[in-house]
C-alpha positions as CSV (number, residue, x, y, z in Angstrom):
1,M,16.3,21.3,35.6
2,D,16.6,25.1,35.0
3,Q,14.7,25.9,31.7
4,R,17.5,28.3,30.7
5,L,20.0,25.5,30.8
6,S,17.9,23.1,28.7
7,T,17.2,25.4,25.7
8,V,19.1,27.4,23.1
9,T,17.6,30.3,21.2
10,C,19.0,32.5,18.5
11,T,17.3,35.5,17.0
12,V,18.3,36.1,13.4
13,T,17.2,38.2,10.4
14,A,15.9,35.8,7.7
15,H,15.3,36.9,4.1
16,V,12.1,35.3,3.0
17,S,10.9,35.1,-0.6
18,V,8.2,33.3,-2.5
19,P,8.4,32.3,-6.2
20,K,8.8,35.4,-8.4
21,G,9.1,37.6,-5.4
22,T,12.0,39.6,-4.0
23,P,13.4,38.6,-0.6
24,A,12.1,40.5,2.4
25,P,13.8,40.7,5.8
26,L,11.9,39.1,8.6
27,S,12.8,38.5,12.2
28,A,13.1,34.8,13.0
29,E,14.1,32.6,15.9
30,L,15.9,29.3,16.0
31,Y,15.0,27.3,19.1
32,Y,16.3,24.0,20.5
33,D,15.0,22.2,23.6
34,M,16.7,19.2,25.3
35,A,13.2,17.8,25.8
36,D,13.0,17.2,22.0
37,P,16.7,16.6,21.3
38,Y,16.4,15.6,17.7
39,A,14.5,18.7,16.6
40,I,14.9,22.4,16.1
41,R,12.2,25.0,15.5
42,L,12.4,27.9,13.1
43,S,9.9,30.5,14.1
44,L,9.4,33.1,11.3
45,G,8.0,36.4,12.4
46,A,9.1,35.9,16.0
47,P,8.4,37.7,18.4
48,M,5.1,38.7,16.6
49,K,1.9,37.5,18.1
50,S,1.4,34.7,15.5
51,P,4.7,33.6,14.1
52,V,4.9,30.7,11.6
53,D,6.7,27.7,13.2
54,W,8.5,24.9,11.3
55,V,10.0,22.0,13.2
56,F,12.6,19.8,11.6
57,A,15.6,17.6,12.4
58,R,18.7,19.3,13.8
59,K,20.7,16.8,11.7
60,L,19.0,18.2,8.5
61,V,20.4,21.6,9.2
62,T,23.8,20.3,10.2
63,E,24.1,18.3,7.0
64,G,22.7,21.1,5.0
65,L,25.6,23.3,5.9
66,R,27.8,20.9,3.8
67,R,25.5,19.6,1.0
68,P,21.9,19.9,-0.2
69,T,19.7,17.7,1.9
70,G,16.1,17.0,2.8
71,S,13.1,16.0,0.9
72,G,9.4,16.8,1.0
73,D,8.5,19.9,3.1
74,V,12.0,21.0,4.1
75,L,15.1,21.3,2.0
76,V,18.4,22.8,3.2
77,I,20.9,24.1,0.7
78,P,24.4,25.2,1.7
79,R,26.1,28.4,0.6
80,Y,27.0,28.8,-3.0
81,R,28.9,31.1,-5.2
82,C,26.2,33.8,-5.5
83,H,25.4,33.8,-1.7
84,P,28.5,32.5,0.0
85,H,27.4,33.6,3.5
86,S,23.8,32.3,3.4
87,L,22.2,29.0,4.2
88,R,19.0,28.5,2.3
89,V,16.0,26.6,3.6
90,V,13.1,25.8,1.3
91,L,9.8,25.3,3.1
92,R,6.8,23.8,1.3
93,N,3.2,23.1,2.2
94,L,-0.1,23.1,0.5
95,A,-0.2,26.9,0.6
96,G,3.0,27.3,-1.4
97,T,6.7,27.5,-1.2
98,A,9.1,29.9,0.6
99,L,12.8,30.4,0.4
100,V,14.4,31.4,3.8
101,E,18.0,32.6,3.7
102,M,19.9,33.0,7.0
103,A,23.5,33.9,7.7
104,V,25.7,30.8,7.9
105,S,27.7,32.2,10.8
106,E,24.5,32.6,12.9
107,V,23.2,29.2,12.1
108,T,26.6,27.6,12.8
109,A,26.9,29.4,16.1
110,F,23.4,28.2,17.1
111,L,24.2,24.6,16.1
112,R,27.4,24.7,18.2
113,R,25.4,25.8,21.2
114,T,22.9,23.0,20.7
115,C,25.7,20.4,20.4
116,A,27.3,21.8,23.6
117,L,24.0,21.1,25.3
118,V,23.3,17.7,23.6
119,P,26.2,16.3,21.5
120,E,25.3,14.8,18.2
121,G,24.7,11.1,18.6
122,A,23.7,11.5,22.3
123,E,20.1,12.6,21.6
124,S,18.6,9.3,22.8
125,L,20.1,9.8,26.2
126,H,17.9,12.9,26.6
127,M,14.6,11.5,25.4
128,D,11.7,11.4,27.8
129,L,10.1,8.2,26.4
130,D,7.1,8.3,28.7
131,R,6.3,11.9,27.7
132,A,6.7,11.0,24.0
133,I,4.4,8.0,24.3
134,S,1.8,10.1,26.1
135,E,1.9,12.7,23.4
136,L,1.6,10.2,20.6
137,T,-1.3,8.4,22.3
138,G,-3.0,11.5,23.6
139,R,-2.9,10.2,27.1
140,R,-2.0,12.3,30.1
141,G,0.5,10.8,32.5
């Protein structure tokens, strides 16, 4: 399959802040690949040489457009009165916490394109189980 027909990318300007810090604009990329139909990747600092990548469920972002969702390392919080045009994503790891704000319109357009490629609920039809098992077990097929 043509790689261009199996992926969706969207370059956005994210506003990233850390506790007690002011938001700073940072180039980011949202990426979706049919080969991993349940996940999207947020690459902060793309196209820099060493961007910071976060991978999480597409459904998490879809639900996060309507209501706060997620737990643990990734939380998605929908627009609210003070920032009606922003989707907020809270990223946490051992190094700390960051708040990433992106335009709702850009995230929504990206998600629409992913759903045109793989509709919600049809992800399992696009799974390569042999490849997934090989990756999990560390075996090469």
